[in-house]
Structures are given as structure tokens and as C-alpha cells.
C-alpha positions in Angstrom: -6.2 -4.2 22.8 -9.2 -3.0 21.2 -12.5 -4.7 22.8 -13.6 -5.3 19.0 -10.5 -7.1 19.0 -10.6 -9.1 21.5 -14.2 -10.4 20.9 -13.2 -11.1 17.3 -9.7 -13.1 18.9 -11.8 -14.6 21.5 -15.1 -15.0 20.2 -15.8 -14.4 16.9 -12.9 -16.2 15.2 -13.3 -19.6 17.0 -17.1 -20.0 16.4 -16.6 -18.5 12.7 -14.1 -21.4 12.0 -16.6 -23.8 13.9 -19.6 -22.7 11.2 -17.6 -22.1 8.2 -15.6 -25.4 9.1 -12.0 -23.9 8.1 -9.3 -26.4 8.9 -7.0 -23.6 9.2 -7.0 -21.0 11.9 -5.2 -19.0 9.4 -7.5 -19.0 7.1 -11.0 -18.1 9.1 -12.3 -14.8 7.7 -10.9 -11.2 9.1 -11.5 -7.7 8.9 -8.4 -6.4 6.0 -9.2 -3.1 6.3 -12.1 -0.1 5.4 -11.4 2.5 3.7 -13.8 5.4 3.7 -14.0 8.1 0.3 -15.7 10.8 -0.8 -16.3 12.2 -4.0 -15.5 16.2 -4.5 -18.7 17.1 -6.9 -19.3 20.3 -7.2 -17.3 21.5 -4.4 -13.6 20.1 -5.7 -13.5 24.4 -7.2 -13.0 25.5 -4.0 -10.2 24.8 -1.8 -11.4 25.7 1.3 -14.4 23.4 1.2 -11.8 20.3 0.1 -9.4 21.4 2.7 -12.1 21.5 4.8 -13.8 17.9 4.1 -10.3 16.3 4.7 -10.2 17.4 7.7 -13.5 16.8 9.0 -12.8 12.5 7.7 -9.1 12.9 9.2 -10.9 13.8 12.6 -13.8 11.6 12.3 -11.3 8.3 11.1 -8.2 9.2 13.3 -5.9 9.4 10.6 -5.1 11.6 8.3 -7.0 12.0 4.6 -5.2 12.3 1.4 -6.9 14.7 -1.7 -6.8 12.7 -4.6 -6.3 14.2 -7.9 -7.6 13.0 -11.3 -5.4 11.3 -13.6 -6.3 12.9 -16.7 -9.1 15.0 -17.4 -12.5 14.5 -18.8 -14.3 17.7 -20.8 -18.0 16.5 -20.1 -17.5 16.5 -16.7 -15.0 19.9 -16.3 -12.2 17.7 -14.7 -8.7 18.6 -15.7 -5.4 16.3 -14.7 -4.6 17.6 -11.4 -7.8 18.0 -10.2 -8.9 17.1 -6.8 -12.3 14.8 -7.2 -11.9 13.3 -3.9 -10.9 13.0 -0.2 -10.1 9.1 1.1 -8.3 7.1 3.9 -7.1 3.6 4.2 -7.9 2.4 7.8 -6.0 -0.1 9.0 -4.8 -2.2 12.8 -6.1 -0.1 15.5 -7.6 2.6 13.9 -10.1 0.3 11.9 -10.9 -1.5 15.1 -11.5 1.8 16.5 -13.6 3.3 13.7 -15.4 0.0 13.8 -16.1 0.2 16.8 -17.3 4.3 16.8 -19.3 3.6 13.5 -21.4 0.4 15.5 -22.2 1.4 18.4 -21.8 5.6 17.8 -22.5 6.5 14.5 -25.7 3.9 13.4 -27.4 4.2 16.5 -27.5 8.2 15.6 -29.0 7.5 12.4 -32.8 8.4 12.2 -35.4 6.1 11.8 -32.2 3.5 11.1 -33.5 0.0 10.2 -30.0 -1.1 9.5 -27.4 -1.2 6.4 -28.8 -2.9 3.3 -27.2 -6.3 2.8 -27.2 -5.9 -0.7 -23.9 -3.9 -0.4 -21.6 -7.2 -0.7 -19.3 -7.4 -4.4 -18.7 -11.0 -4.0 -15.0 -11.5 -3.8 -16.5 -11.0 0.4 -16.1 -6.7 0.4 -18.7 -4.7 1.6 -19.8 -1.3 0.7 -22.6 1.0 2.2 -22.8 4.9 1.8 -23.9 7.5 4.7 -25.4 10.3 3.8 -24.1 12.8 5.6 -20.5 13.5 8.4 -22.9 15.1 11.6 -24.1 11.6 13.5 -20.4 11.0 14.4 -19.2 12.6 17.6 -16.5 14.5 16.8 -17.6 16.7 14.2 -18.7 19.8 15.5 -22.0 21.7 13.0 -20.3 25.1 13.4 -16.8 23.9 12.1 -18.7 22.4 8.7 -18.4 24.5 5.4 -20.7 22.2 3.7 -22.7 19.2 4.8 -21.3 15.5 2.7 -21.5 11.8 2.3 -19.2 9.2 2.7 -18.7 5.6 1.0 -17.2 3.3 3.3 -15.4 -0.3 2.5 -15.0 -3.1 4.7 -12.5 -5.2 3.1 -12.6 -9.0 4.2 -10.2 -12.1 3.6 -13.7 -14.0 3.3 -13.9 -15.6 -0.1 -17.5 -15.9 -0.9 -20.4 -13.3 0.0 -21.9 -15.3 2.9 -18.4 -16.0 4.4 -18.1 -11.9 5.1 -22.1 -11.5 5.8 -21.5 -14.1 8.6 -18.3 -12.3 9.8 -19.5 -8.9 9.7 -22.9 -9.7 11.5 -20.8 -11.8 14.2 -19.1 -8.1 14.7 -22.4 -6.4 14.9 -22.2 -4.5 11.7 -26.1 -3.7 11.8 -27.8 -5.4 9.0 -31.6 -4.7 7.9 -33.8 -7.6 8.9 -35.6 -9.6 6.5 -35.2 -10.3 3.0 
């Protein structure tokens, strides 16, 4: 079993149940899934760049990423139906815990001048969103094999009913939030 999952099951779950006064252990908040997504932007015109981005995200996630296509045409954005517009991967179970461990202990500490993730990324339903400016902080990514650097949006979906409970869960897991406000 992954060390982060063991930590959740053995330590965090019991402490969170006491702290939040949850009588049923099945109602204790947990991380349900992690979604990594990348908008293609101007890179969507080049199939090689899109495939390189998908390969990079697959390498980071440890699971194959899919290329998402536009559902309808939008002339203002110069996008046609079926045109590739982004890449996404949804992680659950062991892959999710492996990615979170790598993110917390390896990738985020490698960010220059990192002071923590913002606390305002919660959506009101217990899910947390944040963005990363580039993919080079992950150890699997080789600079020479990257055609174009790109950022990514990471969404951590929890079973918490509100932001306060989700914040406490992520804080106990080890997500480094900004100190202060």
C-alpha cells in the first residue's frame, strides 16, 4: 500500500473523524480523484505538439492521458468541431496517491520561490483547484524531449461537503498551503 494512503487510513482518518465530530467512519472526508488538465491554446494547430503534451502528462501522471476535442465550432476562437483543444487524465486509487506523493514531496519543493499553494482555490463543494506554470518540476520530464513548455490545472476532488472540511483534509495529507490569510 502507498505510504500516503497508509497515513490517511491509519492516522488522518481517525483524527479527522474526531476533529469534525463525524459519527460514521464512512462519512469522513477523503480524496476521491485527481484530474490533471491542460488547455492546448495555440498549440492545438500542431499535432506533434499536442501529442508531445499528451505524452508528457501521461509520464507525469503514470496513466495514459486523453486528447479532448471541441464539441462545437466557435468562430471567435478559431475552433472547429472535433478540433483538439486540450489534454486530461483522471487519477483514482493507487495512481492518485502516487501522484499526490510525488507532487507534495518532489515537484512542489522544486518550484523556485515557492511559498505554498493559494487557499482560494476551493469551489464551495469541497474540491480544490490550482495551476502550475510549467511541467519541468516533475522528475520524469526531460527538458530535451519537450517541444513546448506548458502549464497544467490540477483538481483534487474530495468527498467533503464544504471547503473548511476539505481544507483540513488536504492540510493533514500534506498539501503545502500559503501561511497566513
